[in-house]
C-alpha positions as MATLAB code, in Angstrom:
seq = 'MRYLLKGIITLGVVAAGVATVMVLKIVAPRRPVGDRSGVSLRVKGNPRAAVKIVEFMDFSCPPCAAGSKMLKRFMAAHPQAIQIEMNYFPLHLENKALSARYAQCAAEQGQFWPMFDLLVERQAVWKSMLNPETAFQQMAAELKLNPKALQQCVAAPQTFKTILTSRQQGQAQGVESTPTYFINGKMVVGSQALAEVLKEIAAGKVKGYAAVT';
ca = [
     102.255   38.404  -87.306;
     101.239   38.626  -90.950;
     102.305   34.984  -91.523;
     100.495   33.906  -88.388;
      97.266   35.584  -89.581;
      97.647   33.978  -93.013;
      98.104   30.566  -91.395;
      94.996   31.020  -89.275;
      92.944   31.994  -92.349;
      94.286   28.954  -94.258;
      93.393   26.627  -91.418;
      89.925   28.151  -91.290;
      89.355   27.547  -95.000;
      90.546   23.929  -94.725;
      88.345   23.319  -91.683;
      85.339   24.782  -93.499;
      86.024   22.523  -96.451;
      86.247   19.437  -94.248;
      83.022   20.395  -92.488;
      81.270   20.816  -95.846;
      82.388   17.365  -96.972;
      81.177   15.854  -93.696;
      77.776   17.541  -94.078;
      77.475   16.261  -97.636;
      78.261   12.745  -96.448;
      75.543   12.995  -93.815;
      72.894   14.675  -95.992;
      73.450   12.917  -99.299;
      72.023    9.370  -99.229;
      74.516    6.710 -100.183;
      73.385    4.665 -103.134;
      74.122    0.951 -102.768;
      76.989   -0.136 -104.997;
      75.784   -2.435 -107.744;
      72.116   -2.099 -106.796;
      70.327   -4.871 -108.659;
      66.802   -4.497 -107.302;
      65.576   -3.638 -110.812;
      62.004   -2.774 -109.819;
      61.477   -1.096 -113.194;
      62.185   -4.448 -114.862;
      59.167   -5.884 -113.038;
      56.711   -3.285 -114.315;
      54.548   -3.580 -117.409;
      51.709   -1.620 -118.927;
      50.895    1.976 -119.676;
      52.773    4.372 -117.325;
      49.830    6.771 -117.651;
      47.231    4.095 -116.936;
      44.176    4.954 -114.861;
      44.669    1.763 -112.854;
      48.028    1.107 -111.197;
      48.468   -2.205 -109.406;
      51.360   -3.073 -107.111;
      51.363   -6.796 -106.369;
      53.138   -8.810 -103.688;
      53.215  -12.521 -104.504;
      54.779  -15.892 -103.810;
      55.404  -17.969 -106.942;
      54.419  -21.175 -105.128;
      51.055  -19.773 -103.981;
      48.083  -21.120 -106.048;
      45.862  -18.052 -105.426;
      48.785  -15.921 -106.633;
      48.890  -17.873 -109.879;
      45.118  -17.495 -110.266;
      45.355  -13.755 -109.650;
      48.228  -13.377 -112.098;
      46.282  -15.111 -114.855;
      43.312  -12.879 -114.075;
      45.440   -9.742 -114.335;
      46.955  -10.953 -117.598;
      43.468  -11.357 -119.099;
      42.392   -7.965 -117.748;
      45.450   -6.276 -119.255;
      44.851   -7.974 -122.598;
      41.291   -6.629 -122.598;
      42.306   -3.144 -121.409;
      45.948   -2.674 -122.533;
      46.060    1.106 -122.093;
      44.203    1.282 -118.788;
      46.409   -0.755 -116.459;
      49.969   -0.882 -115.181;
      51.303   -3.681 -112.981;
      54.339   -3.784 -110.724;
      55.274   -7.190 -109.297;
      57.103   -7.540 -105.981;
      58.455  -10.637 -104.267;
      56.859  -11.829 -101.058;
      57.950  -15.444 -100.471;
      55.972  -16.826  -97.544;
      58.623  -19.427  -96.793;
      62.335  -19.006  -97.287;
      63.456  -22.609  -97.502;
      65.895  -23.039 -100.367;
      66.192  -19.235 -100.258;
      63.170  -18.530 -102.461;
      64.646  -20.317 -105.486;
      61.770  -19.545 -107.879;
      61.982  -15.827 -107.061;
      65.743  -15.878 -107.575;
      65.292  -17.333 -111.048;
      62.661  -14.688 -111.818;
      64.963  -11.906 -110.609;
      67.876  -13.246 -112.627;
      65.683  -13.492 -115.716;
      64.775   -9.841 -115.082;
      68.444   -8.931 -115.211;
      68.546  -10.389 -118.717;
      65.395   -8.497 -119.709;
      63.148  -11.555 -119.528;
      61.262  -11.106 -116.260;
      57.700  -11.267 -117.616;
      58.286  -14.262 -119.909;
      59.839  -16.130 -116.944;
      57.023  -14.912 -114.709;
      54.445  -16.363 -117.108;
      56.227  -19.726 -117.266;
      56.525  -19.950 -113.473;
      52.822  -19.192 -113.092;
      51.598  -21.445 -115.907;
      53.720  -24.413 -114.769;
      53.359  -23.900 -111.034;
      51.587  -27.210 -110.425;
      54.377  -29.073 -112.226;
      57.469  -27.581 -110.574;
      55.855  -27.473 -107.125;
      55.497  -31.257 -107.212;
      59.162  -31.839 -108.060;
      61.805  -32.820 -105.497;
      64.280  -30.624 -107.351;
      62.345  -27.801 -109.056;
      65.582  -26.183 -110.191;
      65.575  -28.596 -113.128;
      62.303  -27.052 -114.274;
      63.596  -23.517 -113.766;
      66.676  -24.277 -115.840;
      64.466  -25.673 -118.601;
      62.403  -22.461 -118.584;
      65.593  -20.419 -118.770;
      66.778  -22.480 -121.735;
      63.459  -21.892 -123.511;
      63.935  -18.150 -123.016;
      67.521  -18.411 -124.267;
      68.984  -16.851 -121.144;
      72.759  -16.771 -120.818;
      73.364  -19.889 -118.667;
      76.652  -18.753 -117.089;
      75.318  -15.319 -116.141;
      72.120  -16.920 -114.884;
      73.872  -19.345 -112.546;
      76.171  -16.640 -111.200;
      73.152  -14.455 -110.518;
      71.119  -17.232 -108.859;
      74.017  -17.974 -106.519;
      74.789  -14.325 -105.738;
      73.916  -13.193 -102.184;
      72.696   -9.862 -103.603;
      69.945  -11.658 -105.523;
      68.485  -13.157 -102.359;
      68.935   -9.809 -100.613;
      66.839   -8.141 -103.322;
      64.023  -10.606 -102.670;
      64.245  -10.137  -98.906;
      64.162   -6.362  -99.360;
      60.999   -6.660 -101.446;
      59.435   -8.831  -98.744;
      60.382   -6.365  -96.020;
      58.883   -3.508  -98.015;
      55.637   -5.453  -98.252;
      55.632   -6.117  -94.520;
      56.169   -2.409  -93.879;
      53.014   -1.730  -95.918;
      50.979   -4.255  -93.959;
      51.248   -7.279  -96.257;
      50.699  -10.495  -94.298;
      49.549  -12.978  -96.950;
      49.675  -13.512 -100.679;
      48.537  -12.375 -103.052;
      48.169   -8.823 -101.814;
      47.551   -5.964 -104.220;
      47.608   -2.214 -103.875;
      45.215   -0.918 -106.509;
      45.615    2.837 -106.846;
      46.956    2.690 -103.324;
      44.102    0.656 -101.820;
      44.930   -2.761 -100.356;
      43.137   -5.769 -101.832;
      43.921   -9.205 -100.373;
      43.343  -12.474 -102.247;
      42.509  -13.434 -105.809;
      38.739  -13.570 -105.175;
      38.760  -10.022 -103.832;
      40.851   -9.004 -106.848;
      38.248  -10.464 -109.208;
      35.494   -8.383 -107.612;
      37.530   -5.187 -107.702;
      38.486   -5.716 -111.347;
      34.823   -6.102 -112.263;
      33.989   -2.875 -110.487;
      36.931   -1.090 -112.057;
      35.916   -2.222 -115.532;
      32.411   -0.887 -114.922;
      33.657    2.371 -113.408;
      31.816    1.672 -110.146;
      34.668    2.278 -107.743;
      35.340    5.810 -106.561;
      38.736    6.991 -107.700;
      38.985    4.475 -110.535;
      38.325    5.430 -114.130;
      36.003    3.174 -116.117;
      38.013    1.100 -118.579;
      35.191   -0.330 -120.702;
];
């Protein structure tokens, strides 16, 4: 009887342990293995800035390039007052968003913003090419990226998945066109609208935004 009672207690302890493990598996979120989204690599500026901008853009979109140049000038004029986070939102997925893949792979080598600037500045050139990858490889060479690691990254399914995830996150927030910005949480669509908001921000005329002049 004593052995039987001991066996029942042992089984109860084991069952409780198994149940605990199962609960932990359900409650604890599983982190993706080898997560390479690297959002933090696509952020620049003062983390305590009064103005925080989350951008969704397509590298082949001319208004996106115009808006990016505008933001670059604004940040240069007000370096402590602004923080920018860039997210991918390719409007078309032919060639699996090649420009975004090169940008993401540059990010993984710590060169996202230099590659970003080259893609924006040379947009008119590479957009007109039958094979823009030649231009992207030239940019990568200028930035001294590791060519083997770069090509492996560009070809990796996870890289394209990262871009698709960014796009889906934008769609979930109501993004339908590019460029779309969330400035301190408020949606602003288009580079012309961005220009007006930046003027108002600089002058401290928008409620909720600190003047940066």
